[in-house]
N, C-alpha and C positions, 0 to 999 in steps of 0.2 A: 245505842251508837248508830249514827247514820252510815249508810253504805259508803258514801264518799269519804268518810273519815277512816275507813278501814284499809289497811295496806297489807298485801299478801307477799310473803318472801319465800324463796326457795334456797336450798343449799344448807350448809351447816350453820344455821342460825339458832341461837339459844332463845328460849321463850321464858320470860320472867313473869311470874304471876304475883303481883303485889296486891294483897287483900285490901278491899275498900272498907273504910271504917263503918261499922254497923250503927244504925241510928234507931232510937226508940222514941216514939211519939208520946209526948206527955206535956204537961203544963207546969213549968216552961219546957220547951224542947231542949234536949241535951244530946250531945254527940259523945258516944262511948267508943273509944278506939278498941279494936280487936287485938288480941294477943298473938294472932297467927304470924309466924315468922316468914320472911321472904322465901320463895321456892324457885329454884333454877332447874329447868328441864332441857335436855338436849338429846340429840341422837348419840349413838355409841362413840363416834369420833370426838365428840365434845368433851368426853371424860377419859380420853386416851392420849391424844397427841398434845405435845407441849412445845413444839417448835424450838427445841434446844434449851428450853427453860426448865423451871421447877414446878410450874402449875399448869393445869389444864384449862380449857375454856370455862367449864363449870366452876372450878375453884376460883379463877380470876374474877368472874362476874359476881359470884356469891360473896367473896371477900370485900370487893369494892362496895357492894350494896350494904353489907353489915357495917362498913366503916363510914357510912353516911354519904357515899358518892351518889350522883344521879343515876337512876335505874337505866336510862337510855345509854348513857356513857359507859356504864358497867357492861351492858350486853355487847356493845360494839367492841370494847376492849377484849372481851372474852372471845368473841367470834374471830377476831383478827388473828388470834393464836392458831386456830385451825386453818384459816385461809392461807397463812404464810408458811405453814409447815410442809416442806417438800416430801416428807414421808407419807403424807395422807394423799392417796391417789383418787379420792372421791370428789374433792372440791379444791378450789383455790390453785395455788402455785403448782402443786404436784398432781393436780387433778387430771384425769384422762379426758380426751376431747369428746365433744358431743357428736351428734350425727353429721354436723357440718365440718367436723375436724377442728373445732375451736374449743379451747379450754375456757370455760365460762362459769361465773358465779354471780348470781343476782340475788340479793336479799334485802329485806326492809323490816323495820320494826317500829312499834308505836309505844310511846310512854302514856299509859292509860290515864293516870290522874291529871296530867298536864296536857294531854292530847298533842304531844310533840312527836313528830315523826322523824326518824333518822334512817339513813341509807348506808349500808355497809358496802364499801367500795369493791368493784369487780376487778379481777385480775385482767381480764380482757372483755371489754364491753362489745357485745355482739348486736346491740340495738342501734340501728342506723338513724332513725328519726325519733324525736321526742313526741310523746302523745300517741294516740291510737290511730291517727291518720297520717299516712306518709305523703299525701299530696299537699302542695302549697300553691296558692294562686293569689293574685292581687289585681285590682282594677287600677290601671295606670293612666295618668293624664299629665300633660305638661304644656309648657310654653317655650318657644324658641325664637330667637332673633339672629339675624346675620347681616353683615355689611361688607363691602369690598369696593376698592377703587384703584385705578391707575392714576396716581397723582401727576406724574410726569414720566419722562423716559427713564429716569433713574429709580423712582420709587413706586411701589404698589403694595397694597395690604389687603388682608382678608381676615374676618373674625366671625365666629359662630358661637352662640351661647344658648344653653337650654336649662330649664328647671322642671323637674318631674317629681310626681308623687306616686307611690305604689311600686317603686322599683324594688325588686327582690334582692335582699342580702342572702346569699346562698350559705352563709354561716361557715365558710372555710377559713376565715381569718385572712389577714394580709401581711403575713410575716411577723417577725418579733416586735415590730413597732406598733402593729395593730392586731392584737389577739382577737379571738372571737368575742362578740358582744351579745350573743343570744342569751336568754334567761338560763338555759341549762349550762352553758359555758361559764357564766358568771357564778352560778351556784357551785360549780365544780372548783373554780378558783378560790372561792371563799372557804370551801371545805378543805382544800389543800393548805391554804394559809392557816387554818385552825388546827392543822395536824390530824385531820380525821381520815385522810386518804393515803396511808402509806402503801408503797408497793412492796414487792417481795424482799427488797433490800432495806426497807425502812424509810425510803425517800418518798417525797410527795408524789402522788399519782399525776400523770400528765393530763392537762385540760382536754386534750384531743379525745380522751375517752368519753367525754360527755356526748350524748346523742345530738345529732344535727337538728337544728330548729330554724329553717329559713323563714324570713319574715320581711314584710314590706318596710320601705323607708323613703326618705326624700333624697333625691340625688341632684347634683349640680355638675354641669359639664361646660367647659369653654376651651376652644382652641383657635389659634390664629397665627398668622405669619406676616412678616415684613420682608420684602425683597428689595435689595439695593444693588443696582448695576451701574457702577461709575464709568465703565467703559464696555465696549462690545465683548472683549474676551473674558472679562472678570465679572463675577456676580457673587453676592452673599445673600443667604436666606436665614432669618432668625425665626424659629417656631416655638410656640408655647402651648402645652396641653395640660388641663387640670380636670381631675375626676374626684368627686367626693360623694359619700353616701352616709347618711345617719339613720339608724333604725327608729321606727315609731314606738315600739314597745319599751325599749330600755333607754331611748334618747341618747344613745352613745354612738360615737363615730366608728363606723365599720372600716373605713379607710379614707385617706386623703392623699392623693398622688399628684405630683407636678413633674412634668417632663419638659426640659428645655433643650433645644437642638440648634446648633449652628453649623451650616454647611456652606462650602464655597467651591467654585470651579474656575479654573483659568485655562483657556484654550490658547496654547502657544501658537500653534499652526492648525491647519485643517486636520492633521493626523496626530498631533501630540497634545496631550492635555494632562492636567493635574487636578486632583479632587481630594477634598478633606471634609470630615464630618466629626463633630463632638456632641455627645448626648449625655445629659445628666438627669438621673431619676431620683427624686427625693425619697420615694418610698423605700427603695433599696440602697439609698446613699451611694449610687453607683455611677461612675464616669466611664464612658466608652469612647475611644477614638478610632477612626478609620481613615487611612491615608492611602492614596493610589496614584501611581503614575502610569499612563498608558500611551502606547504607540500603535496605531491601527492604519497602516498605509493603504490597505485595500481589504475588501471582504474576504474573510477566511485567514488573513494574516494579522496577528496581533502579538504584542509583547506588553506584559504588565509586571510592575513591581509594587508590592503593597506591604503595609504594616498596620496591624490591629492591636489595640491595647485595652485592657479591662481592669479597672481599679475601683476600690471602695474608699470613700472618705468618711471616717467616723461611722462606719457601717458594720453590719454583721457578716461574718465570714460565711460563704456559701458551703463550706465544708464542716466547720465546727459549730456554726450558729452562734458564736460568741462575739461580743462587741469588741471591735478593734479600732482604737483611736488613730487619727491621722490617715495617711494614704497607705493602703495595702493593695498590692497587685494580685489579682486573681489569675491572670494569664495574659500572654502576648504572643503574637504570631507575625512572622516575616515570611513572605512568599514571593515567588517568581512564577509567572505563567506565560507560556509561549504556545502559539498555534500557527500552523501553516497549511494552506490548502493546496494539495498537488493536483494540477490539471493535466489530464492526459486523455487523448481521444483514442478509442479502440476501433473506430470505423475505418474500413478499407477505402483507399482512394480509387 
């Protein structure tokens, strides 16, 4: 067996020794299977704790193997019993913390005949980065263009666009719409979907437990605005910004965000004005409005009345992270602000 094919595991992991059929060289060559039965070996807790059930880790694994189940699946099913038992304080859910104060269990196993490796899920993953190297870097290069013009007294515009390669995806994900797309995160989701990663309550383990694996990708950015001023006191500005990143290794979209903003100002007099702004973010499906009325007769004296609103449209709640159809308000604020500068001289005449 090559070294790279070997995986080392720690914790309460059972070891299954499945005998390899013996061969005898003759003419013709014949394969004679051995009569040795499967053997399951574990530490003491593997034959003690049952997690509220009727069988231990060793009993579970041995029964599944003798019933014809895959050896790798049998081992994982057995070890999960010990991991999830709150009465066992050596590993898993009931385990005592390590030197860093974290309850941790990492283990792995390999199916000898098929050379298939499997990983037993950790209760708390204390591994930050995937692989042996925690540093990530990429050579970045790109192309950008921009243009702008004042068409006339009423219209003017500006646009900037860039395309880059080697932009790093930090592997944090971009909310519920764009989960992490690194190889470890994808493998964790596939394991969860297959039911291989239950947590202490029997639910699927969260993908965030997969170690981070930042990697380079291709990014696209564009932003621009159009300003329209039909009269001296009134103006409108429409802005658009787009950011997109696709990883090179998995060819999956890390995120795609579009932000549209509309703002307007009306100057009633030299001292009185009204201003409004509305922003829509497609990544968060979020709409925010800001409206302000101001009176500033002189420096130090001001009066403001404002209203802010924050809503989601077919988005995810910032509190429960659940999808909420239609418009749902996250919060709103009404405020009044006043200031006055008192002028007084303390100098003697």
